[in-house]
C-alpha positions, 0 to 999 in steps of 0.5 A: 304563517302558523294558525292560531287555533286548530280545529280537530274534526273526526267522523264529521263532528268537531271534537275540539279546538287547540292551540298549536303551542299546547300540543305535540304532533303526536298528541294532535294525531291522537286527537284526529284518530280518536285514541292513543296511538300505539308504537310499533314496539314488539312484545316478548319474543315469540321466535321459535327454532322452526324454519319457515322460509330459507333463502340460500345463495340467491343471486339474480342478474338484470337485463344488462347482466349486472348482479342485483342480488349477490349470494343472499342468505336469509332464514325466517323462523315461525313467530319471527319478523325479519326486517330488511333495511336499505336504501331503496334500489339495493336489491330489496324489490328483486329479493321480494319478487324472486321469493315470490317466483316472479324471477328465476334466480341465477343461483341459489334456492328458496325453501318453504318449510322442508320443501325446495320451491325454487322452481315453483310458480308464484300461484303455487307458492301462494297456494302453499302459504306465502302471503304477499303485501306488495310494495305498490298496491295500486299496481300489484295489489288491487284491481282498481276498477273491480269491486272489493269482493273481486279484490278479495279473490285476487291472488287467492282464486283457487282457494276457499272461500273464493272457489268451489272446485274450478269455479269462482264462489261469488257467494263465499267471496262476498261473505268473506269480504263483508267479514274482512271489511268489518274485522279490519275496519275498511271504511266503505259503503259497500263491498260492491264499490270499486277499489279506486273509491277507497282511500289509500289507507282502506285499500291497504287494510283490505289487502292486509285483511285478504292476505291474513285471511288466507292463514299464511305460513310466511308473509312477505310485507313490502312497505306495508304502511307506505302512503297510509294515514296514521290510524291505518298505520297503527292498525297494520302494525297491530295486525302484524304483531298479532300474527307474529305472536300466533306463529307467522314468519314475516319478511318485512321491507320498510323505508320507515326505520321506526317501523323496522326497529319496532316490529323486527326481531332481527334486522339485516341490511342490504347494500348493493345486492348483498346482506352487509350486516345483521343488527339487533333491534333492541340496540339499533338506532336510525343513525346506526341503521343509516350508516350501514344502509349508506355503506359507511359501515359494514360488518367484517367478512 
């Protein structure tokens, strides 16, 4: 059955009561959030000709010897969001993990600016300027049973403000965690609460704030708004757009086709471990992307 009326409560206070027939889903969401929802649409192009990440001929085999990445070529420029579209399980996760140094490729190279980083450790890549929003925040992005300020350090334990020499700088990490909580609107009573006490959206905003705070040259963003509420989604979209406008290169993997089309300057499609198409977001539709993602359409070789 459908309710006759919907009461909207925000911040513990009733803000309005509406009839379902009088509002759209988007209007209702805006009432819940308290402001007009921004769309993920990009602004004017900020893409430069400066290459910040180049992947050439990247191949990777699984434990059974089957190629899960097959000759991947990708280039990301300063000020560019490169979106990766594909049905999950077609090599996107392996691409991210190989770029991050979690897997050694069978063939190919990864370059950060002018440096070949193919043989570098994940830690060294992070220190050189690769930010990382992982696909699964609870497994790879957070220590759930640790306080927020310790999670600020995670992945950046050798860098300021988290370290002084070889020692952890607790004071610096705590102060910067307070800044992130304020700037990224992480809803928490304290930086000393455990990460598992936060909602999914607030956990994700903490991760985004942590990664952006390291002033990366490249951001690897895997499903950055998966499982978050609509308010957190809008906030994360805005952070990515602003960082792009300021020169960040972003590799965006997402199953949200609106997000891909709206945020990306270019979209490439992965199918069966290969790049099978490049599509202009200005002319892309979810239906067109879907036909490439399922292998129904492929670009001529």
